[in-house]
C-alpha positions as a Markdown table, in Angstrom:
| # | Residue | x | y | z |
|---|---|---|---|---|
| 1 | Met | 15.7 | -21.5 | 25.8 |
| 2 | Thr | 12.7 | -21.3 | 23.4 |
| 3 | Ser | 11.2 | -18.4 | 21.6 |
| 4 | Gln | 8.0 | -17.5 | 20.0 |
| 5 | Val | 7.1 | -15.2 | 17.2 |
| 6 | Ala | 4.6 | -12.4 | 18.1 |
| 7 | Pro | 3.1 | -14.2 | 21.1 |
| 8 | His | 0.4 | -11.6 | 21.8 |
| 9 | Pro | -2.8 | -11.7 | 19.7 |
| 10 | Thr | -2.8 | -8.5 | 17.7 |
| 11 | Ala | -5.5 | -6.5 | 15.9 |
| 12 | Leu | -5.0 | -3.7 | 13.4 |
| 13 | Leu | -8.0 | -1.4 | 13.0 |
| 14 | His | -8.2 | 1.3 | 10.3 |
| 15 | Leu | -10.7 | 4.1 | 11.0 |
| 16 | His | -11.1 | 6.3 | 8.0 |
| 17 | Leu | -13.3 | 9.2 | 6.9 |
| 18 | Glu | -16.1 | 7.9 | 4.7 |
| 19 | Gly | -15.5 | 8.4 | 1.0 |
| 20 | Leu | -11.7 | 8.7 | 1.1 |
| 21 | Ala | -9.9 | 7.8 | -2.1 |
| 22 | Gln | -8.2 | 4.3 | -2.2 |
| 23 | Asp | -4.7 | 5.9 | -2.2 |
| 24 | Ile | -5.3 | 7.9 | 0.9 |
| 25 | Gly | -4.5 | 5.6 | 3.8 |
| 26 | His | -6.0 | 2.4 | 2.5 |
| 27 | Ser | -3.1 | 1.1 | 0.4 |
| 28 | Gln | -0.5 | 2.1 | 3.0 |
| 29 | Val | -2.3 | 0.4 | 5.9 |
| 30 | Ala | -2.9 | -2.7 | 3.7 |
| 31 | Met | 0.8 | -2.9 | 3.1 |
| 32 | Leu | 1.6 | -2.8 | 6.8 |
| 33 | Cys | -1.2 | -5.4 | 7.5 |
| 34 | Ser | 0.3 | -7.8 | 4.9 |
| 35 | Phe | 3.8 | -7.3 | 6.4 |
| 36 | Leu | 2.6 | -8.3 | 9.9 |
| 37 | Gln | 0.3 | -11.1 | 9.0 |
| 38 | Ala | 3.1 | -13.5 | 8.0 |
| 39 | Tyr | 4.3 | -13.5 | 11.6 |
| 40 | Phe | 1.0 | -14.9 | 13.0 |
| 41 | Pro | 0.9 | -18.5 | 11.6 |
| 42 | Gln | -1.6 | -19.6 | 14.3 |
| 43 | Gly | -4.1 | -17.0 | 13.2 |
| 44 | Asp | -4.0 | -14.7 | 16.3 |
| 45 | Tyr | -4.3 | -11.7 | 14.1 |
| 46 | Asn | -7.1 | -9.5 | 12.9 |
| 47 | Phe | -7.4 | -6.6 | 10.4 |
| 48 | Ser | -10.5 | -4.5 | 10.3 |
| 49 | Gln | -11.6 | -1.4 | 8.6 |
| 50 | Leu | -14.4 | 1.0 | 9.6 |
| 51 | Ser | -15.5 | 4.2 | 7.9 |
| 52 | Phe | -17.0 | 7.0 | 9.9 |
| 53 | Asn | -19.3 | 10.0 | 9.1 |
| 54 | Leu | -20.2 | 12.0 | 12.2 |
| 55 | Gly | -21.9 | 14.8 | 10.3 |
| 56 | Thr | -25.5 | 13.9 | 11.0 |
| 57 | Pro | -27.3 | 12.1 | 14.0 |
| 58 | Glu | -28.3 | 9.2 | 11.7 |
| 59 | Ser | -24.8 | 8.6 | 10.4 |
| 60 | Met | -23.4 | 9.0 | 13.9 |
| 61 | Asp | -25.8 | 6.4 | 15.3 |
| 62 | Ala | -24.8 | 4.0 | 12.5 |
| 63 | Tyr | -21.1 | 4.5 | 13.3 |
| 64 | Asp | -21.7 | 4.0 | 17.1 |
| 65 | Lys | -23.4 | 0.7 | 16.6 |
| 66 | Ala | -20.8 | -0.6 | 14.1 |
| 67 | Ala | -17.9 | 0.5 | 16.3 |
| 68 | Ser | -19.4 | -1.0 | 19.4 |
| 69 | Asp | -19.9 | -4.4 | 17.7 |
| 70 | Leu | -16.3 | -4.2 | 16.4 |
| 71 | Ala | -15.0 | -3.4 | 19.8 |
| 72 | Asn | -16.7 | -6.5 | 21.3 |
| 73 | Thr | -15.0 | -8.6 | 18.6 |
| 74 | Leu | -11.5 | -7.1 | 19.1 |
| 75 | Ser | -11.6 | -7.1 | 22.9 |
| 76 | Ala | -10.2 | -10.6 | 22.8 |
| 77 | Tyr | -6.9 | -9.2 | 21.3 |
| 78 | Ser | -4.3 | -8.1 | 23.9 |
| 79 | Arg | -2.7 | -5.7 | 21.5 |
| 80 | Val | -4.5 | -3.2 | 19.2 |
| 81 | Val | -3.0 | -0.8 | 16.8 |
| 82 | Leu | -5.4 | 1.8 | 15.4 |
| 83 | Phe | -4.9 | 3.9 | 12.3 |
| 84 | Leu | -6.9 | 7.1 | 11.9 |
| 85 | Thr | -7.1 | 8.6 | 8.4 |
| 86 | Thr | -8.9 | 11.8 | 7.6 |
| 87 | His | -8.3 | 15.3 | 6.3 |
| 88 | Ser | -7.3 | 18.2 | 8.4 |
| 89 | Asp | -7.9 | 22.0 | 8.2 |
| 90 | Glu | -4.5 | 23.6 | 7.5 |
| 91 | Asp | -5.3 | 26.8 | 9.2 |
| 92 | Arg | -7.2 | 25.7 | 12.4 |
| 93 | Gly | -5.8 | 22.2 | 12.8 |
| 94 | Asp | -9.4 | 20.8 | 13.0 |
| 95 | Leu | -10.1 | 17.3 | 11.7 |
| 96 | Phe | -12.8 | 16.4 | 9.1 |
| 97 | Thr | -15.4 | 14.3 | 10.7 |
| 98 | Gly | -18.0 | 13.7 | 8.0 |
| 99 | Tyr | -20.5 | 15.3 | 5.7 |
| 100 | Ile | -23.6 | 17.5 | 6.0 |
| 101 | Asn | -25.7 | 17.8 | 2.8 |
| 102 | Lys | -22.7 | 16.1 | 1.0 |
| 103 | Lys | -20.3 | 18.9 | 2.1 |
| 104 | Pro | -17.4 | 17.9 | 4.4 |
| 105 | Val | -17.3 | 19.4 | 7.9 |
| 106 | Ala | -14.4 | 19.7 | 10.4 |
| 107 | Tyr | -14.6 | 19.8 | 14.2 |
| 108 | Lys | -12.2 | 20.6 | 16.9 |
| 109 | Val | -9.8 | 17.7 | 17.7 |
| 110 | Leu | -10.9 | 17.0 | 21.3 |
| 111 | Pro | -14.6 | 16.7 | 20.8 |
| 112 | Phe | -14.2 | 14.8 | 17.6 |
| 113 | Leu | -11.8 | 12.2 | 19.1 |
| 114 | Gln | -14.1 | 11.8 | 22.1 |
| 115 | Leu | -17.1 | 11.1 | 19.8 |
| 116 | Leu | -15.0 | 8.8 | 17.6 |
| 117 | Leu | -13.3 | 6.7 | 20.3 |
| 118 | Lys | -16.1 | 6.4 | 22.8 |
| 119 | Pro | -17.8 | 3.4 | 21.3 |
| 120 | Leu | -14.3 | 1.8 | 21.1 |
| 121 | Ser | -13.7 | 2.2 | 24.8 |
| 122 | Lys | -13.2 | -1.6 | 25.3 |
| 123 | Ile | -10.1 | -1.6 | 23.1 |
| 124 | Ile | -8.8 | 2.0 | 23.3 |
| 125 | Asn | -7.2 | 1.5 | 26.7 |
| 126 | Gly | -3.7 | 0.4 | 25.9 |
| 127 | Ala | -4.0 | 0.7 | 22.2 |
| 128 | Asp | -1.5 | 2.5 | 20.0 |
| 129 | Ile | -3.0 | 5.1 | 17.7 |
| 130 | Ile | -1.3 | 6.3 | 14.5 |
| 131 | Phe | -2.7 | 9.4 | 13.0 |
| 132 | Tyr | -2.6 | 9.5 | 9.2 |
| 133 | Val | -3.4 | 13.3 | 9.1 |
| 134 | Cys | -1.4 | 16.3 | 8.0 |
| 135 | Gly | 0.8 | 18.3 | 10.4 |
| 136 | Ser | -1.5 | 21.1 | 11.3 |
| 137 | Val | -2.9 | 18.9 | 14.1 |
| 138 | Val | 0.6 | 18.9 | 15.6 |
| 139 | Thr | 1.6 | 22.6 | 14.9 |
| 140 | Asn | -1.7 | 24.0 | 16.2 |
| 141 | Pro | -1.4 | 24.2 | 20.0 |
| 142 | Gln | -5.1 | 23.7 | 20.7 |
| 143 | Ser | -5.4 | 20.7 | 18.4 |
| 144 | Cys | -2.2 | 19.1 | 19.8 |
| 145 | Asn | -3.5 | 19.6 | 23.3 |
| 146 | Gly | -6.7 | 17.9 | 22.3 |
| 147 | Val | -4.8 | 14.8 | 21.2 |
| 148 | Lys | -2.8 | 14.7 | 24.4 |
| 149 | Glu | -6.0 | 15.0 | 26.5 |
| 150 | Val | -7.5 | 11.8 | 25.0 |
| 151 | Ala | -4.2 | 9.9 | 24.9 |
| 152 | Gln | -4.2 | 6.8 | 27.1 |
| 153 | Gln | -1.3 | 4.8 | 25.6 |
| 154 | Ser | 0.9 | 6.0 | 22.7 |
| 155 | Met | -0.2 | 8.3 | 19.9 |
| 156 | Leu | 1.9 | 8.9 | 16.9 |
| 157 | Leu | 1.5 | 12.0 | 14.7 |
| 158 | Phe | 3.5 | 13.5 | 11.8 |
| 159 | Asp | 4.2 | 17.2 | 11.6 |
| 160 | Ala | 4.6 | 17.4 | 7.8 |
| 161 | Gln | 2.3 | 20.2 | 6.5 |
| 162 | His | 1.3 | 18.0 | 3.5 |
| 163 | Leu | 1.9 | 14.4 | 4.7 |
| 164 | Gln | 2.9 | 12.0 | 1.9 |
| 165 | Leu | 1.5 | 8.7 | 3.4 |
| 166 | Ala | 3.7 | 6.5 | 1.1 |
| 167 | Ser | 6.8 | 7.9 | 2.7 |
| 168 | Thr | 5.7 | 6.8 | 6.2 |
| 169 | Val | 5.5 | 3.1 | 5.3 |
| 170 | Pro | 9.2 | 2.2 | 5.8 |
| 171 | Tyr | 9.2 | 4.0 | 9.2 |
| 172 | Leu | 6.0 | 2.4 | 10.4 |
| 173 | Gln | 7.1 | -1.0 | 9.1 |
| 174 | Ser | 10.3 | -0.8 | 11.2 |
| 175 | Leu | 8.4 | 0.5 | 14.2 |
| 176 | Leu | 5.8 | -2.3 | 14.1 |
| 177 | Asp | 8.4 | -4.9 | 13.6 |
| 178 | Asn | 10.5 | -3.8 | 16.6 |
| 179 | Thr | 7.4 | -3.4 | 18.9 |
| 180 | Ile | 4.9 | -6.0 | 17.9 |
| 181 | Ile | 7.2 | -8.7 | 16.5 |
| 182 | Gln | 10.4 | -8.3 | 18.5 |
| 183 | Gly | 8.9 | -6.9 | 21.7 |
| 184 | Phe | 11.0 | -3.8 | 22.2 |
| 185 | Pro | 9.5 | -0.8 | 24.0 |
| 186 | Ile | 8.1 | 1.8 | 21.7 |
| 187 | Ser | 10.3 | 4.6 | 23.1 |
| 188 | Ser | 13.4 | 2.8 | 21.9 |
| 189 | Ala | 11.8 | 1.4 | 18.7 |
| 190 | Ala | 10.8 | 4.9 | 17.6 |
| 191 | Lys | 14.4 | 6.0 | 17.6 |
| 192 | Val | 15.6 | 3.0 | 15.6 |
| 193 | Ala | 12.7 | 3.4 | 13.1 |
| 194 | Leu | 13.8 | 7.0 | 12.5 |
| 195 | Asn | 17.3 | 5.8 | 11.8 |
| 196 | Asp | 16.0 | 3.3 | 9.4 |
| 197 | Trp | 13.8 | 5.9 | 7.7 |
| 198 | Tyr | 16.7 | 8.4 | 7.3 |
| 199 | Ala | 19.1 | 5.7 | 6.1 |
| 200 | Gly | 18.0 | 6.0 | 2.6 |
| 201 | Pro | 18.6 | 3.6 | -0.3 |
| 202 | Lys | 21.5 | 1.2 | 0.3 |
| 203 | Tyr | 22.6 | 1.3 | -3.4 |
| 204 | Val | 23.6 | 4.1 | -5.6 |
| 205 | Ile | 21.1 | 5.4 | -8.1 |
| 206 | Gln | 22.9 | 3.8 | -11.0 |
| 207 | Ile | 22.3 | 0.4 | -9.5 |
| 208 | Gln | 18.7 | 1.2 | -8.5 |
| 209 | Ala | 17.9 | 2.3 | -12.1 |
| 210 | Gln | 18.7 | -1.2 | -13.4 |
| 211 | Ile | 16.4 | -3.0 | -11.0 |
| 212 | Pro | 13.1 | -2.5 | -12.9 |
| 213 | Ala | 14.6 | -3.8 | -16.2 |
| 214 | Ala | 16.1 | -6.8 | -14.4 |
| 215 | Leu | 12.7 | -7.6 | -12.8 |
| 216 | Cys | 11.0 | -7.4 | -16.2 |
| 217 | Ala | 13.6 | -9.7 | -17.7 |
| 218 | Ile | 13.0 | -12.3 | -14.9 |
| 219 | His | 9.3 | -12.0 | -15.4 |
| 220 | Asn | 9.6 | -12.6 | -19.2 |
| 221 | Phe | 12.0 | -15.5 | -18.7 |
| 222 | Ile | 9.5 | -17.2 | -16.3 |
| 223 | Cys | 6.6 | -16.6 | -18.7 |
| 224 | Ile | 8.5 | -18.2 | -21.6 |
| 225 | His | 10.3 | -21.1 | -19.9 |
| 226 | Asn | 8.3 | -22.0 | -16.9 |
| 227 | Ala | 4.8 | -20.8 | -17.3 |
| 228 | Asp | 3.5 | -23.1 | -14.5 |
| 229 | Glu | 5.1 | -20.7 | -12.0 |
| 230 | Val | 3.1 | -17.7 | -13.3 |
| 231 | Ser | -0.2 | -16.8 | -11.7 |
| 232 | Asp | -3.4 | -16.8 | -13.7 |
| 233 | Glu | -3.4 | -13.0 | -13.6 |
| 234 | Asp | 0.1 | -12.7 | -14.9 |
| 235 | Ala | -0.4 | -15.3 | -17.5 |
| 236 | Asn | -2.8 | -13.0 | -19.3 |
| 237 | Glu | -0.3 | -10.3 | -19.6 |
| 238 | Asp | 2.1 | -9.8 | -22.6 |
| 239 | Pro | 5.8 | -10.0 | -21.9 |
| 240 | Val | 7.3 | -6.6 | -20.9 |
| 241 | Asp | 9.3 | -4.8 | -23.6 |
| 242 | Ile | 12.6 | -3.9 | -22.1 |
| 243 | Ser | 14.5 | -3.5 | -25.3 |
| 244 | Glu | 15.1 | 0.2 | -24.6 |
| 245 | Asp | 16.5 | -0.5 | -21.2 |
| 246 | Leu | 18.9 | -3.0 | -22.6 |
| 247 | Gln | 20.2 | -0.8 | -25.4 |
| 248 | Gly | 24.0 | -0.7 | -25.3 |
| 249 | Ala | 24.4 | -4.2 | -23.9 |
| 250 | Gly | 26.7 | -6.2 | -26.0 |
| 251 | Glu | 25.7 | -9.4 | -27.7 |
| 252 | Ser | 27.7 | -11.4 | -25.2 |
| 253 | Asp | 25.4 | -10.0 | -22.5 |
| 254 | Thr | 22.2 | -11.3 | -24.0 |
| 255 | Ile | 20.8 | -14.8 | -24.1 |
| 256 | Ala | 18.9 | -16.0 | -27.2 |
| 257 | Asp | 15.7 | -17.9 | -26.7 |
| 258 | Ser | 17.3 | -20.8 | -28.7 |
| 259 | Glu | 20.1 | -21.1 | -26.1 |
| 260 | Val | 17.7 | -21.8 | -23.2 |
| 261 | Gly | 15.5 | -24.9 | -23.1 |
| 262 | Thr | 12.4 | -25.5 | -21.0 |
| 263 | Thr | 13.2 | -25.9 | -17.4 |
| 264 | Asp | 13.2 | -29.5 | -16.5 |
| 265 | Thr | 11.9 | -31.2 | -13.4 |
| 266 | Ala | 15.3 | -31.7 | -11.8 |
| 267 | Ala | 16.2 | -28.1 | -12.2 |
| 268 | Leu | 12.9 | -27.0 | -10.7 |
| 269 | Gln | 13.5 | -29.4 | -7.7 |
| 270 | Ala | 17.0 | -28.0 | -7.2 |
| 271 | Thr | 15.6 | -24.4 | -7.2 |
| 272 | His | 12.9 | -25.3 | -4.7 |
| 273 | Thr | 15.5 | -27.0 | -2.5 |
| 274 | Leu | 17.7 | -23.9 | -2.5 |
| 275 | His | 14.6 | -21.8 | -1.7 |
| 276 | Asp | 13.8 | -23.9 | 1.3 |
| 277 | Gln | 17.4 | -23.9 | 2.5 |
| 278 | Ile | 17.6 | -20.1 | 2.3 |
| 279 | Ala | 14.2 | -19.8 | 4.2 |
| 280 | Glu | 15.4 | -22.1 | 6.9 |
| 281 | Glu | 18.7 | -20.2 | 7.3 |
| 282 | Met | 16.7 | -16.9 | 7.6 |
| 283 | Trp | 14.4 | -18.5 | 10.2 |
| 284 | Glu | 17.4 | -19.8 | 12.3 |
| 285 | Asp | 18.9 | -16.3 | 12.1 |
| 286 | Tyr | 15.7 | -14.8 | 13.3 |
| 287 | Gln | 15.4 | -17.3 | 16.2 |
| 288 | Glu | 18.9 | -16.3 | 17.2 |
| 289 | Arg | 17.9 | -12.6 | 17.3 |
| 290 | Ile | 14.9 | -13.5 | 19.5 |
| 291 | His | 17.2 | -15.5 | 21.7 |
| 292 | Met | 19.5 | -12.5 | 22.1 |
| 293 | Arg | 16.5 | -10.3 | 22.9 |
| 294 | Asp | 15.3 | -12.7 | 25.6 |
| 295 | Phe | 18.8 | -12.8 | 27.0 |
| 296 | Lys | 18.8 | -9.0 | 27.4 |
| 297 | Ser | 15.2 | -8.8 | 28.7 |
| 298 | Gly | 16.3 | -8.0 | 32.2 |
| 299 | Ser | 16.0 | -4.3 | 31.4 |
| 300 | Asp | 12.8 | -2.6 | 30.2 |
| 301 | Glu | 14.8 | -0.1 | 28.1 |
| 302 | Tyr | 17.3 | -1.0 | 25.3 |
| 303 | Ser | 19.9 | 1.1 | 23.7 |
| 304 | Ser | 20.1 | 1.6 | 19.9 |
| 305 | Asp | 22.9 | -1.0 | 19.9 |
| 306 | Asp | 20.6 | -3.6 | 21.4 |
| 307 | Met | 18.0 | -2.8 | 18.8 |
| 308 | Ser | 20.4 | -3.4 | 16.0 |
| 309 | Leu | 20.5 | -7.1 | 16.7 |
């Protein structure tokens, strides 16, 4: 039996309110995009971003044209995941749609989504939509019903009053991994993703606190003894001072520069060989997981035990 990684051409589309700060949605979606991209070695993957401003007829026409052109491009992809990032009105549950005279304006959810998604009709049918908005859209009955009315596939919203987007990344990473990469149904994958989200750190805080200092020490070691492995950007940086983090360590725990020579070619080759061996073992383990998934594919629904493979 053979298996294939992410067989369906997939497109990620980030729709965001024009003028949003870089740390509102952009960086989180970019992280998820980078995570998925590695699973598409043949290039059947697309990531696009499109800003919107539906506040004036002129800006609305510009968006309609850009969205229609993008929909034509993405219609070749059998799977589309759409992220929608904008602000929401905490009291009414309305979504901010654009600007009039440079002032932000908010509309009711249903007419806003109809305007926003209409030029994307070629790809919306069957697409999964993830709302990067605060929880008032969920807690306000009229707004929540507006979302349900336009739903054609699956729509994911968070009910946190002040949503911290960074906290959603581990959950969405697990969700996208189990649905797009491993092929599980979203109903089961959502439950597993929640378990992963609530699992918390797997190491006690005392161990976690040592990780930054350890990474800095590795960075400094590479800069000093194997500069060829450092990127041009990192090469211009000064070594990180971790003396305060290492206070209390005995002399026997430290390594003087004179005790370590420049890494030779043989050592480098051994390291690269070990790296390749680990990567190959991880790939074989992943293939086995896919094999087990295919073996159980007689059912459309999987239990949490199935998902833990």
